[in-house]
N, C-alpha and C positions, 0 to 999 in steps of 0.2 A: 089517963094520960090523955091528953089532947093531941090529936095529930093535925099536922097542917096539910092542906091540899098540894099534892104533889111532891110530898117529902120523900116518899119511895122511889120515885121515878128519876132515871138518870137525864141529864140535860144533855141533849146531843150538841157537840161543838159543831162549827161549819168545817166541812171538809172541802179543799179545793178553792178555786179562784173563780171569780166571776167571769163572763166574757167582758165586761167593761174594763176590769183591772187587767186582763190579759191585753186588750187592746193599747192600754195606756203605757204599759210597759215595753210593748213592741214598737211604738211610735216613738218613745224616749230610746230606744236601743237604735232604731233606724236613724234618727237625727244624729246620735252619737258616731255611728259608723259612716254616715254622709261626711261629716266634719273632718274624721280622721282620713278618709280615702281622698278626699278633695285636698286637704293640706299635704299628704304624700305625693300626689300627683303634681302639686306644684314644685315641689324638692325634686323630683326626677331630673328634669334638665340641669340644675345646678350639680346635682350629685355626679351626673354623667360628665360635664364640662369640668369639674374639680378632679375628677379621677382621670380624665385622658390627660389634662394639663399636666398633673402630678406624674403621671407615668412618663410622659415624654420628657420632662425634667430630670427623673430619675435615670431614664437611659441615656440622656446628654451628659449627665454627671459620671455615669459609667464609664461612656465613651472617651471623655476627657482624662479620667484617671487612667484607664487602660493605655491612651496615648502616651501620657507620662511614664507610666511604668514600663511598659513595652518599647517605648522609642518609636513608635510608628505612627502612621496616619489612620486615624479612626474617624468615623463619622455617620451621619444618618442622611438619608434621602428621603424626602417627603414628596408623593405624587399628589399633586392638589386635585387633579381630576376625580381620582380613586379615592382621596381622601385616606391614604395609607401611607405608611411608612416602612422602612427597612434600615438595618444596620449595615453600614459600609466598613468591612476589615481591610487592612492592608493586604496586597497580594501574597506575601509569605505566609498568612495566618489562614487564607482560604484552602478549600480543599483542592488537590491537584488538578482536577478536570474542570473546576469551575472557571467559566470565563463570563463576561459582562452578558452575552447573548443568552447563556444558559441562566445566570440570575435573574435576567430581566422575565425569562419565560416561566420560572417557577413561581406559582402562586403563594406556595407556602413560605417563601421568605418575607412575604409583605404581610403587615399586620395591620389591619383597619381600625379607625376611631370607631367608639360607641356610636349607635344610632343616634342620629341628629347632631352630632358634633361636627363642627367643620373648621378647617383652618381658613379664616377669611382674609388675613393679612400678614404682612411682614414689616416690622418697621426697622430701617437700616440706618437710622440716625437723622438722615436729611428730611425725611418724609415717610408716610406710610404709603405702603404699595398694597392695593388690594389684589388678591390672587384669584385668578379665574381658572388658569390652567397651567401646565408645565410641572416642573419638579424643582424642589429647592434643596440645596446640598449644605449640609453644615459639617464641615471637615476640621479636626482638631490635628495640629502639626505634633512633632515628636515631644514639645514642651507643654502641650494642652492648650495651646493657643489657637484662636478662631476669630473672624470677623464679627464684631459684636453685634447682636440681633436681638428683637424682641418677636415673638411668634403670637399671633393674636387668634384666639379660639372663640368661637360663639356657637350656641345652640340654634338649631333652625326654628325650633318652637317657641323660644323666647330669645330674640335677637338682641334685646337690650343686655342680657348677661353676655359678659366678656371675661374671659381670662387670659392672662399675659404670661408666656414663658421667657423669662428673662436670661439671655446667655451673655455673660461678659466675656469681653475680649481676650482678657491676658489671664485670668485665674478666678478663684471663687467658686462658689456653687452656682449651679443654674437652678433658679427658682421658678416656681407656679404662684402666680398672685392673682386674686380676684380685682379686675378693673383693668384699665389702659394704662400701662406703665411705659414710661421712657427708660432711657438708658440710665443705669445706676453712675454715680460719679466715682471716678478711679481713688483709690487712698494709697497711701504708702506702703501698704502691705501688697498691694498689686504689682509693684516693680522690685 
């Protein structure tokens, strides 16, 4: 029998990766991570803005419903300087020892907007008002009616982003929508 050279030897396979292969993989992973993180950071202001506008709309919807069901005046007070809000309940629903001075002193009663989110204006129908200081009160009467308003929220990092919280006067749902919205037109169902 004729033997071929190297027939009895095992051919050893490559074990591991070369340095060049590892560097190429790390570079590709770095690019992917950078792309994902930059896209995520761009969405953070939009998410914060939408979250706050939706939360305010839900709270106002709750207050309107409670005003109708309980037959009392319910509302929300927004402090523009502090960028915070609180619920305003009728006197008979408050704890016995709570008065206005006590409520204003309690920091726990106020909820602040997410970081960067600002209430920048209120549309009252005739014109937009830019809000710099003071408080805004949105009160619902026993039938759930209020003065029609649109609250305008912006994010300080991306001022071109705008969310509107639309509060119809006579009834219907309080809505949060992306963009600058005026007042909705009344329908037969509103009367």
